[in-house]
C-alpha positions, 0 to 999 in steps of 0.5 A, spaced: 426 835 525 426 834 533 425 828 537 419 828 541 415 823 546 408 823 548 406 820 554 399 818 557 398 817 564 404 816 568 408 813 562 403 807 561 404 808 554 410 812 550 410 814 543 417 816 541 418 819 534 420 825 530 416 832 529 417 834 522 415 841 521 415 840 513 410 834 514 403 837 516 396 835 516 390 838 518 386 837 525 381 840 529 377 843 531 379 841 538 374 841 544 377 846 549 377 847 557 372 852 556 367 846 554 367 849 547 370 848 540 374 854 540 378 854 533 377 851 526 382 846 523 389 848 522 395 844 520 399 841 525 406 837 525 405 830 524 409 825 529 412 820 525 412 814 530 419 810 531 417 806 537 412 805 542 413 802 549 408 800 554 406 796 560 403 789 559 395 791 560 396 799 561 391 803 564 389 808 560 384 813 563 382 819 559 380 826 561 377 829 555 375 837 556 367 835 555 362 840 556 366 844 561 366 844 569 370 840 573 375 835 571 381 832 573 386 837 570 382 842 573 383 839 580 391 839 580 391 846 576 387 849 582 392 846 587 398 849 583 395 856 581 392 857 588 400 856 591 402 860 585 397 866 586 398 866 593 406 867 593 405 872 588 400 876 592 405 876 598 411 878 593 407 884 591 407 886 599 399 884 600 398 882 607 394 876 610 391 873 604 389 867 608 386 862 602 386 862 595 382 858 590 381 858 582 375 854 582 375 847 578 368 849 575 372 855 571 377 850 569 381 853 575 382 859 570 375 863 570 373 864 577 378 866 583 376 866 590 380 869 595 379 870 603 383 875 607 383 878 614 382 885 613 387 890 615 385 897 612 380 900 608 381 898 601 385 892 602 379 887 599 379 891 593 387 891 592 387 884 593 382 883 588 385 887 582 392 884 583 389 877 583 386 879 576 392 881 574 398 876 577 401 872 572 398 865 575 391 868 574 391 873 569 390 868 563 382 867 561 380 870 568 373 872 568 371 873 575 375 875 582 371 874 589 374 877 595 371 874 602 373 874 609 377 869 612 371 866 616 369 863 609 372 857 606 373 859 598 374 852 596 367 851 598 363 853 592 356 854 596 360 858 602 363 862 597 356 864 593 352 865 600 358 870 602 357 873 596 350 874 595 349 876 603 355 881 603 356 884 597 352 890 594 351 890 586 352 897 585 358 899 590 362 892 591 363 891 583 369 893 579 370 892 572 377 891 569 377 892 561 382 890 556 385 884 560 389 878 557 384 873 555 385 867 551 383 864 544 379 859 547 374 864 550 367 862 547 365 870 548 370 873 544 366 876 538 367 874 531 370 881 530 375 880 535 377 874 533 378 877 526 383 882 528 386 877 534 384 881 539 384 876 545 382 881 551 376 881 555 373 884 561 373 881 568 369 883 574 372 884 581 367 883 587 368 885 594 364 880 598 367 882 605 364 885 610 365 893 609 371 895 613 368 901 616 362 898 619 365 891 619 364 890 627 356 892 626 355 887 621 350 882 623 353 875 626 353 869 622 348 864 625 352 858 624 358 854 627 365 857 625 370 853 621 374 851 627 368 848 630 366 845 624 372 842 623 373 839 630 366 836 630 368 833 624 374 830 627 370 827 633 363 825 629 365 824 622 365 817 623 357 817 623 357 820 616 361 814 613 
């Protein structure tokens, strides 16, 4: 047996007890971060509670993974994974990765977007393929999108606009097969689950201006990120 404690919301309530591997009960299925029930019932160790500690009138805020999409857990994980992935790409020798964001809509796992300052032909594909394989992002990933550094990749509208206007479906997409997935992936086939083949394919989209003729690419008819930032600093009070 081993001692264990389960905390909810920054120690508002603490359950102290023992996990006995010989004392198991069936539980599940569990609603996963993908927004689906991903597993059947399974026998799990029972926490034999010895003591409960709590504040008076504790604040209990649940964050159930219901229906997929953005939630509080995805938000803080996106911040953490963005820093981890950027560091791993830098350590791999990739220059000028300006921004990284694992989008909350994919539970900060399934969709990763990166903005780069292009330095050489193939730079965007290098970033995309590596981002699809790094330790911070490989698990359960479905799509990587690489854009130019004039795009705020944390803004889903900007990201989708850049993708739709700068990529060509026939020439800008690479598919990577047999990559590390997750048992929580609802797209795993029954045959895959039967043999525990937890792999998937994923899409790497180069949505940058084509390097060879990037200077001839049509100009954007909107203010730059820097101009937009300054305008918000000066006149943002009007939007409150």
